[in-house]
C-alpha positions as CSV (number, residue, x, y, z in Angstrom):
1,M,55.6,125.2,58.2
2,K,54.6,129.0,59.1
3,N,56.8,128.7,62.2
4,W,60.0,127.5,61.5
5,D,61.8,128.9,64.2
6,D,59.6,126.5,67.0
7,F,62.3,123.9,65.0
8,R,65.1,125.4,66.6
9,H,63.6,125.0,70.0
10,L,62.7,121.2,69.2
11,V,66.5,120.9,68.2
12,A,68.0,122.6,71.2
13,V,65.9,120.5,73.7
14,H,67.1,117.4,71.8
15,K,70.8,118.6,71.9
16,T,70.9,119.3,76.0
17,G,68.0,116.9,77.0
18,S,66.7,120.1,79.3
19,M,64.4,122.8,78.8
20,T,66.4,125.1,81.1
21,K,69.5,124.4,78.9
22,A,67.9,124.7,75.6
23,A,66.6,128.1,76.6
24,D,70.1,129.0,78.0
25,L,71.5,128.0,74.7
26,L,68.9,129.8,72.4
27,G,68.8,133.0,75.1
28,T,65.6,132.6,76.2
29,N,63.6,131.6,78.8
30,P,62.0,127.5,79.7
31,A,58.6,128.8,79.6
32,T,59.3,129.9,75.9
33,V,60.7,126.8,74.9
34,S,58.1,124.7,76.3
35,R,55.1,126.9,74.7
36,R,57.0,126.2,71.4
37,L,57.3,122.9,71.6
38,A,53.6,122.4,72.6
39,R,52.7,124.5,69.7
40,L,55.1,122.1,67.5
41,S,53.4,118.9,69.0
42,S,50.1,120.2,68.2
43,T,50.7,121.1,64.6
44,L,52.7,117.4,64.1
45,G,49.6,115.8,66.4
46,V,52.3,113.7,68.4
47,D,53.9,114.2,71.5
48,L,57.7,115.4,71.1
49,F,59.9,114.3,74.1
50,L,59.2,111.7,76.8
51,K,60.4,112.6,80.5
52,T,63.2,110.3,81.6
53,P,65.6,110.0,84.6
54,G,68.2,111.4,82.3
55,G,65.9,114.3,81.0
56,W,63.8,114.9,77.9
57,S,64.4,111.5,75.0
58,P,62.8,112.2,71.6
59,N,59.8,110.4,70.6
60,V,60.6,107.5,67.9
61,A,57.9,108.8,65.7
62,I,59.8,112.1,65.4
63,L,63.6,110.6,64.9
64,D,63.5,110.9,61.4
65,L,62.4,114.5,61.6
66,L,64.9,115.4,63.8
67,D,67.5,113.7,61.8
68,S,66.3,116.0,58.8
69,V,66.1,119.2,61.0
70,T,69.4,118.9,62.3
71,A,70.8,118.1,58.8
72,F,69.4,121.3,57.7
73,E,70.9,123.5,60.6
74,N,74.4,121.9,60.1
75,E,74.0,122.7,56.2
76,L,72.9,126.2,57.0
77,E,75.9,126.9,59.4
78,K,78.4,125.3,56.8
79,M,77.0,127.9,54.1
80,L,77.6,130.5,56.7
81,N,81.1,129.7,57.8
82,T,82.0,129.4,53.9
83,P,83.3,132.6,52.6
84,L,81.9,133.9,49.5
85,T,84.8,135.5,48.1
86,T,88.2,134.0,48.2
87,G,90.6,135.3,50.0
88,V,88.5,136.4,53.1
89,P,89.6,135.5,56.4
90,L,87.7,132.2,58.2
91,K,85.2,133.8,60.8
92,G,82.9,132.1,63.2
93,A,82.5,130.2,66.3
94,I,83.0,126.5,67.1
95,T,82.2,124.3,70.0
96,I,84.4,121.4,71.2
97,G,83.2,119.0,73.6
98,C,86.6,117.0,74.9
99,P,87.8,115.0,77.7
100,P,89.5,117.5,80.3
101,F,93.2,115.9,80.4
102,L,93.1,116.0,76.7
103,A,92.0,119.6,76.7
104,H,94.2,120.8,79.2
105,R,97.4,118.9,78.1
106,V,97.0,119.0,74.2
107,L,94.5,121.7,72.8
108,F,95.0,124.4,75.7
109,T,98.6,124.5,74.9
110,G,98.3,125.0,71.4
111,L,95.7,127.7,71.7
112,G,98.2,130.6,71.3
113,D,99.2,129.1,67.6
114,F,95.5,128.6,67.0
115,Q,94.8,132.4,67.4
116,R,97.5,133.3,65.0
117,I,96.4,131.0,62.3
118,A,92.4,131.7,62.6
119,P,92.2,135.1,64.8
120,D,88.8,135.3,63.4
121,I,87.5,131.8,64.5
122,S,86.2,131.8,68.7
123,L,86.5,128.7,70.5
124,T,84.3,127.3,73.2
125,F,85.4,124.2,75.3
126,N,82.8,121.8,77.0
127,R,83.7,118.8,79.3
128,T,82.8,115.9,77.8
129,I,83.9,112.1,78.3
130,F,82.0,109.3,76.5
131,Q,80.1,111.2,73.6
132,D,77.7,109.3,71.5
133,S,76.0,112.3,69.9
134,L,77.1,116.3,69.4
135,G,74.8,117.6,71.7
136,D,75.2,121.4,71.7
137,N,79.0,120.7,70.2
138,D,80.2,121.4,66.4
139,L,82.7,118.3,67.1
140,F,83.7,116.4,69.8
141,I,86.7,114.0,71.1
142,T,85.5,110.9,73.0
143,L,87.5,107.9,74.6
144,A,85.1,105.3,73.0
145,R,83.9,105.1,69.4
146,P,80.1,106.3,69.2
147,E,78.1,104.0,67.3
148,Q,74.9,106.1,66.5
149,G,74.0,109.4,64.5
150,R,75.5,110.5,61.1
151,L,78.7,111.2,62.3
152,V,82.2,111.3,60.7
153,V,84.4,109.4,63.1
154,S,87.9,109.2,63.0
155,P,90.5,107.7,65.2
156,L,92.6,110.7,66.6
157,G,95.2,108.6,68.5
158,H,95.9,106.6,71.3
159,Y,96.6,107.3,74.9
160,K,98.4,104.8,77.7
161,T,97.1,104.5,81.0
162,G,98.6,102.8,84.3
163,Y,99.0,103.0,88.0
164,Y,100.8,105.9,89.7
165,A,101.8,106.8,93.2
166,Y,103.9,109.1,95.0
167,P,107.1,108.4,96.9
168,D,105.3,108.4,99.9
169,S,102.2,106.5,98.5
170,P,100.9,103.2,100.6
171,L,100.3,100.5,98.0
172,D,98.1,98.5,100.5
173,Q,95.4,100.9,101.8
174,G,93.2,101.0,98.4
175,W,93.7,103.3,95.5
176,I,91.8,105.8,93.2
177,G,90.0,104.5,90.5
178,L,87.7,105.5,87.4
179,S,83.5,105.5,87.5
180,A,82.0,102.4,86.4
181,I,81.3,103.7,82.8
182,Y,85.1,103.4,82.0
183,D,84.7,99.8,82.6
184,Q,81.3,99.4,80.5
185,R,83.0,101.3,77.9
186,G,86.2,99.2,77.9
187,T,88.4,102.1,78.7
188,S,89.9,101.1,82.1
189,P,93.1,99.4,82.5
190,S,92.6,95.7,84.1
191,E,92.9,95.7,87.9
192,L,96.2,94.2,89.2
193,P,96.5,91.5,91.7
194,K,99.3,93.7,93.6
195,M,96.5,96.2,94.5
196,S,93.6,95.9,96.7
197,A,90.5,94.5,95.3
198,A,88.3,97.4,94.9
199,P,89.4,101.4,94.6
200,R,88.8,103.6,97.6
201,V,87.2,106.3,95.6
202,R,86.0,105.9,92.2
203,L,86.1,109.4,90.0
204,D,84.7,110.2,86.5
205,T,87.6,112.1,85.3
206,F,91.4,111.6,85.1
207,D,91.9,115.2,86.4
208,A,89.8,114.3,89.6
209,V,91.7,111.1,90.2
210,H,95.0,113.2,90.0
211,E,93.5,115.9,92.5
212,V,92.3,113.1,94.9
213,M,95.8,111.3,94.6
214,R,97.7,114.7,95.7
215,S,95.2,114.8,98.7
216,T,94.9,111.6,99.9
217,R,98.4,110.1,98.3
218,L,96.9,107.2,97.7
219,P,98.3,105.7,94.3
220,G,95.5,105.8,91.2
221,I,94.6,105.2,87.6
222,L,96.1,107.9,85.1
223,P,97.3,108.6,81.8
224,R,100.8,108.8,81.1
225,L,100.1,112.2,79.6
226,E,98.7,113.3,82.9
227,A,101.2,111.7,85.2
228,D,104.0,113.0,83.2
229,A,103.0,116.4,84.1
230,D,103.7,115.7,87.7
231,P,107.4,115.2,88.5
232,D,106.4,113.6,91.6
233,L,104.5,110.6,90.3
234,A,106.0,107.4,88.9
235,P,104.4,104.0,87.7
236,C,103.5,101.7,90.6
237,F,104.8,99.0,89.0
238,P,107.6,99.8,86.2
239,D,107.4,96.1,84.8
240,V,103.5,96.0,84.0
241,P,102.9,97.7,80.6
242,A,100.7,100.5,80.3
243,S,97.1,100.0,79.0
244,E,96.5,101.7,75.5
245,F,93.0,103.0,74.2
246,T,92.2,105.0,71.0
247,F,90.2,108.2,71.4
248,Y,88.0,109.7,68.3
249,L,87.5,112.8,66.7
250,C,83.4,113.2,65.5
251,F,81.4,115.7,63.8
252,H,78.4,115.6,61.5
253,E,78.5,114.1,58.2
254,T,76.7,117.5,56.6
255,R,79.6,119.9,57.7
256,R,82.8,118.0,55.8
257,T,83.1,121.2,53.4
258,D,82.6,123.7,56.5
259,A,85.5,125.7,55.9
260,V,85.3,127.0,59.5
261,L,85.1,123.7,61.3
262,Q,87.4,121.9,58.9
263,C,90.0,124.6,60.0
264,V,89.5,123.5,63.7
265,V,89.5,119.9,63.0
266,Q,92.9,120.2,61.2
267,W,94.4,122.3,64.1
268,V,93.0,119.5,66.6
269,K,94.6,116.6,64.6
270,D,97.8,118.5,64.2
271,R,98.0,119.0,68.0
272,F,97.4,115.4,68.7
273,H,99.4,114.3,65.9
274,G,102.4,116.5,67.2
275,L,102.0,115.2,70.6
276,Q,101.2,111.3,70.0
277,E,104.6,109.9,71.3
278,Q,103.9,111.7,74.6
279,L,100.2,110.1,74.9
């Protein structure tokens, strides 16, 4: 293959599902991405992607190729992140996908410690909820176990959710709930007979639920970690046990020995282990 760089454009579109986002990731423009893919498509003799409502999905004919190229990219990243001389400080950049409430309440509060531990490793955070693949992340935390890809998947901890309200919250005028995907992925607490049949508003993140609860004064579903950060909130029904769910840490299996990535992984695990009782 004379034009190996074309594969970077292939992987970027696969990760992002978008020509525009792939161009942003690579520091180029959509026209260049499209031209590179057209050349690679001509070389391989197949259409690389199919346009779907959710973005560009890879043709099944290139899935093995994508797997091989992604594995090579990860191996290369691992080698670049491994010091050639012992005693050399770790240096690199890592992107973390994480649900906002866990990022805000667990990871962001520990960034000062991480800076002291690894001053030459830079971190980028993406808002994610239910990830099944890395996308443009080096590692991600997800609220439901992914079932695809060559991922190392580890249970990271448990979080509890329940119904919370302010002292002036009406309990008979509806409530703030989560979008249907939480129900589909089995991560939403059971609806209580004491609440009205359906939420007045559904939102995709817990921080959004909290924001709308503050503005409407309606009760809503929150993780204990998020609710405890607001001293005015209390459980709607203290006699009802909170629902508990597991969340997971994931990264590509080819990066098990990537020194920079594993430094970040260990920091993430330590943060959650230290705060598990609060979750």
